N, C-alpha and C positions, 0 to 999 in steps of 0.2 A: 524883441519879437512882438510882444503885446502892443507896444506903441505903433509898430509898423502895421499890424493888422487893423488897429483902430483907425489909423490914417486912411487905409484903403476903404473902409466902410463909408467914409465921407466923400470919396471921390466920385464924380459924375462921369460915366463912360457912355460911349455910343455903342449900339449893338454891333456884334462881330461880323455878321453877314449882311449882304445886300440890304440897305435901308428900305428898299422897295418891298421887302417882305416884312409885314407888320408882326410885332411880337405875338399878336393874337393867333398867328398861324404857326407858332412853335408849340411842340408838345413833348413832354418827358418820355424817355424810353429806358427800359430796364434790360440791360444785357448781362446781368449778373447770373452767377451759377444758381442763385436761389429763385430765379424766375422759372416757374414750372412750365410756362408756355414755350420755353426753349428746350424742354426735355425731348430728346430724340431728334433735335435739329442740329445739323452740322454747321453751327454758326461761324466757324472758322473759314468756311467757304465764302468768298466775296459775293457770289451769285445768290447763295442761300441767305446770307446776311442782308443783302439788298432786298430780297423778297420779303423778309420779315420786317425790315424798316418800312417798306412800301405799305405793308398791311397796317402798321401802326399809324402811318401818316393818313391813309385813307379812312381808317376807323375814326380818327380824331379830326378829320377835315383840316389837316395841317400840311405845311410845306417843309418844315424843319423839325427833326427829332433831336433832342439833346439830353445829355446826362453822362454819368459814368465815373464821377470822382470817387476814388477808393473802392470801386466795384471789383470784386473778384470775378474773373471772366474765363470762359472757355474759348474766347475769340482767338487765342494764341496757340491753341492745341495743335500739335503736329509740327510746330516750327522748332527746329533744333536750337535756335538762338534763345528761346524761352524755356527750353526743357533740357538743356545740356548739363545741368547740375542736379544734385540730389533734391534740391528744393526748386520747383519751377517758379518762374516769374509770371504772375497773373493778376496783380493788383494794379489797377489803372490809376495814374497820378494826375490826369487832367480831366477836362470836360470835352466830350466829342459833340460836334454839331453835324448831323447827317443831312446832306442836301445834295443837289445835282452837281456833277462836275461842271466847272465853269462858273459856279456861283462866286460872286465877289466876296473877298474877305476884307474887312475894314479895321483900321487901327482904332482900338477902343479908347486910347488916350495917346498923347504925344510921346514919341520915342524915336530913338535913332538905331540904325542897324548895327547890332553888335557883331553878328556873324551870320553866315548862311552856307548851306551846301546841300547837295543831293545825297541823302542817305539811302542809297539804292539797294541795300541788302534786303532780301525778302523778309517782310514782317516789320521793317523799320519805318521811317517817316516818309521816304522819298524826299522831294524838295522841301526844305525847311528854312524858316527865317526865325532868328532870335532878335528881339528888340530890347534895348536898354532904356530904362526909365529912371528919372530922378524925381523924387517926391519928398518935399520938405527935408532935404539933405540926405535922404535915404536912396540908395540905388537898388533896383530890382529888375527882373527880366520877365519877358513873356515869350513863349515859344509857340510857333504856328507850324504844324506839320501836315503832310499829305497835300501839298500844293501842286500846282501845275509847273512844268519846267520853265514856262515863260515868266513865272513870278520871280525867278532868280536870275534870269538871263542877262539883265542889264543893271542888276543891283550892285551896290558898293558899300563897304563898311563906312559908317558915319552918316549915311543918308538919313535925313530926318523925315519922318512921317507925322503930319499933324493929326490930331484927333479927328476921326471921321473920314480920313483920306483912304482911298483904296490902296490896300497893301499887296494883295495877291488874288489869285483865283484858285478854286479847288481843282485837284488833279483827278484824272481817270484812274481806274483800277490798275492799269498796266504801269503807270508811273508812280502811283502811291504805294507800290510794292505789295499788292495782293489784298487790298481792303476795298469794300464798297466806298464810294466817294464820301468824304467827310473832312472836317477840320478838327485836328487835335489841338486844343488850346491849354496851355499850362503856365502857371505862375511859378517862378523860381527865385529864391532869395540869393543863393550862392551857386554859380555855375561850376564851381570846383575846377576852374581852368579849362573847361570844355569850349569848343568852338563849333557852332553850327549843329550841335547835337546835345542831347541830355536825356537820360533815361525817362521814359514815359510810362514804364511798367516796372514794378518791383516785386520782390519776394515778401511773403508775409512777415518774415523775421526782420525786414528792413523798414516796415511801415512807420515805426516811431520816428526814425530819422527823416524819411521823405515827407511825412505829413507836416513836419516843421519846415523843411526846406522848400516844399512845394505846397503851399496852403491852398485851401479850396478856392478855385477861381470864382465861385459864386459870391465870395466876399467882395470881389471887384465888380463882377458882372450883375450881381443882384437879380439873378434869374429866379 
């Protein structure tokens, strides 16, 4: 694992969203339970979440808000899929990039389509693509969630995307199953046999495992 992470540090990637949006117009956003600015805000509502994201963007003169790796969030409150056990799932395992629906998603490095599907259950990813990558003899995966239906309509397993090639576009709230428009990006070492889907949120008791299997995407993206 250490060698794998060290190899990612040296990889040059392209930015994940429309290259016409300069990185100077990106700003961090904190959606964690420790953010006092969210007290009293029903952040699980997509409209309320969008208003908060818009405030962050306007305040910082930005077009994209990003962040969220290992954040404990209230974003999933009220969804039975996240609260159906004694311990709720509320630790986020990827990095989110909040931007307008229709924004282009770009392959950050060369990869081939491992699998894809529309995870249409409320609170899930909606249309999702998983790319398979080979790096110095090591195989790993990247997951792209909350896409538009068009992004997977003509896709096929094994299709190769070159670094910097347009992979998809962001979906609207109705197709990304109840979230404000954004990209969920996640690094995965072992898919554990899953196809077109993989947990993007875990329980606190599971963090040790998932932190190893889903390393911080910033190691690759260098945000």
